[in-house]
C-alpha positions as CSV (number, residue, x, y, z in Angstrom):
1,M,81.8,38.5,63.6
2,S,78.6,37.0,64.7
3,S,76.3,35.8,61.8
4,N,72.8,34.8,61.7
5,I,71.1,32.5,59.1
6,L,67.6,32.9,58.5
7,I,65.7,29.6,57.5
8,P,61.9,30.0,56.2
9,V,60.3,26.5,56.8
10,D,56.8,25.2,55.7
11,Y,57.2,21.9,57.6
12,S,58.0,20.2,54.2
13,E,60.9,17.5,53.9
14,R,62.4,20.1,51.6
15,S,62.5,22.6,54.4
16,R,63.8,19.9,56.9
17,E,66.6,19.3,54.6
18,A,67.3,23.2,54.2
19,L,67.1,23.5,58.3
20,R,69.7,20.6,58.6
21,Y,72.0,22.0,56.0
22,A,71.6,25.6,57.5
23,A,72.6,24.0,60.9
24,M,75.9,22.4,59.3
25,L,76.4,26.3,57.9
26,A,76.0,27.7,61.3
27,A,78.1,25.4,63.3
28,K,81.0,26.0,60.8
29,M,80.2,29.6,60.8
30,R,79.3,29.9,64.7
31,A,76.1,31.8,63.5
32,E,72.7,31.5,65.0
33,L,69.8,30.1,63.3
34,T,66.4,32.0,62.8
35,I,63.9,29.6,61.9
36,L,60.7,31.6,60.4
37,H,57.4,30.1,59.9
38,A,54.7,32.1,58.0
39,W,51.3,30.6,59.0
40,D,48.0,32.2,58.3
41,C,46.0,32.6,61.4
42,P,42.3,31.1,61.0
43,P,39.9,34.1,60.3
44,F,38.0,32.9,63.4
45,A,40.8,33.4,65.5
46,R,41.8,36.5,65.0
47,T,42.2,38.9,67.9
48,T,39.6,41.3,66.1
49,Q,36.9,38.6,65.7
50,V,37.6,36.4,69.2
51,V,35.2,36.8,72.3
52,T,36.6,34.9,74.8
53,P,33.7,33.1,77.4
54,P,34.0,34.2,81.0
55,G,36.0,31.7,83.1
56,A,38.1,30.5,79.8
57,H,41.7,29.7,80.6
58,A,43.0,31.4,77.6
59,P,41.8,33.6,74.8
60,L,41.0,31.7,71.4
61,D,43.9,33.4,69.6
62,Q,46.3,32.9,72.3
63,L,45.4,29.0,72.3
64,V,45.9,29.2,68.2
65,V,49.1,30.9,68.6
66,D,50.5,28.6,71.3
67,A,49.4,25.8,69.1
68,A,51.1,27.2,66.0
69,R,54.4,27.5,68.4
70,H,54.1,23.8,69.6
71,E,53.9,22.8,65.9
72,L,57.1,24.9,64.8
73,D,58.9,23.5,68.0
74,A,57.8,19.9,66.7
75,F,59.1,20.4,63.3
76,V,62.6,22.0,64.7
77,S,63.0,19.1,67.1
78,S,62.2,16.6,64.2
79,A,65.5,17.5,62.4
80,G,67.5,16.6,65.0
81,L,69.8,19.8,65.5
82,E,72.8,20.0,67.7
83,P,71.5,21.3,71.2
84,A,73.9,23.6,71.7
85,L,73.3,25.2,68.3
86,K,72.0,28.9,68.8
87,R,68.4,29.0,67.2
88,K,65.8,31.5,67.4
89,L,62.2,30.4,66.3
90,V,59.7,33.1,64.9
91,L,56.2,32.6,63.8
92,S,54.7,35.6,61.2
93,S,51.4,36.1,60.0
94,L,52.4,37.8,56.6
95,H,52.5,36.0,53.6
96,P,55.8,33.9,53.4
97,V,57.7,36.2,51.0
98,R,56.9,39.6,52.8
99,A,57.7,37.8,55.9
100,V,61.2,36.5,54.7
101,I,61.9,39.7,53.2
102,D,60.9,41.9,56.4
103,A,62.9,39.5,58.1
104,V,66.0,40.3,56.0
105,E,65.5,43.9,56.0
106,S,65.7,44.2,60.0
107,G,69.3,43.8,59.1
108,E,70.0,41.0,61.8
109,H,70.6,38.2,58.8
110,D,73.7,37.6,56.5
111,L,72.3,34.6,54.8
112,I,69.2,32.9,53.9
113,V,69.0,29.1,53.7
114,M,65.8,27.5,52.1
115,G,64.6,24.5,50.4
116,T,63.1,24.3,46.8
117,H,60.9,21.9,45.0
118,G,63.9,20.8,42.6
119,R,61.8,20.0,39.8
120,G,59.8,21.1,36.4
121,A,61.4,23.0,33.4
122,T,60.5,26.8,34.4
123,L,62.3,28.9,37.0
124,T,59.0,29.1,39.1
125,L,58.5,25.3,39.4
126,L,62.1,24.8,39.7
127,L,62.3,26.7,42.9
128,G,58.9,27.3,43.6
129,S,57.1,30.6,43.7
130,V,58.2,31.5,47.3
131,A,62.0,30.6,46.8
132,Q,62.1,32.4,43.4
133,R,60.6,35.6,44.9
134,V,62.8,35.6,47.7
135,V,66.0,35.0,45.6
136,E,64.9,38.3,43.4
137,S,64.1,40.3,46.2
138,S,66.8,39.2,48.9
139,P,69.4,42.0,49.8
140,V,71.4,38.9,51.4
141,P,72.6,35.7,49.8
142,V,70.1,33.1,49.5
143,V,71.4,29.7,49.4
144,L,68.9,27.0,47.5
145,V,68.7,23.3,49.1
146,P,66.9,20.9,46.7
147,D,64.7,18.4,47.6
148,T,66.9,15.2,47.3
149,A,64.1,12.9,47.9
150,A,62.3,14.5,44.9
151,R,65.0,14.1,42.7
152,R,65.8,10.6,43.9
153,H,62.1,9.8,43.0
154,A,62.6,11.7,39.5
155,L,65.9,10.0,38.8
156,S,64.6,6.3,39.6
157,E,61.2,7.0,37.3
158,G,63.4,8.2,34.7
159,K,65.6,5.1,34.9
160,S,62.3,2.9,34.8
161,G,60.7,4.5,31.9
């Protein structure tokens, strides 16, 4: 059975840790990774707002999308994944929770792996509002990867105080 793991990323260190963890799972499960970044296209660059000057090499909206794709490529490259690992990069202009749930409801994904804040006393602060809403709404299992750097920092502050 072929599996597909969805990893929503926001370019934070906790997202990078979640991506590395998902890559380790994917290697063991022989699964493919779908790396999803939900981004907000600037209002001035939306297709309905763009007027392309004559002679331009590419419309502004296409340049903005290309830049967003380049940023996602760079983030994934920075995670140091095995080159042989199957992966698909996806940009979505939906709200992050809606983007993740829509992707999962497509039926292509068996698991979500995402980072959490790993701090605070309430569930929202502990998970982060996006992670909490995904956990509550997801029809597939969600693996939450804590921000180990934040946890180490909190532990070191606790020892010194």
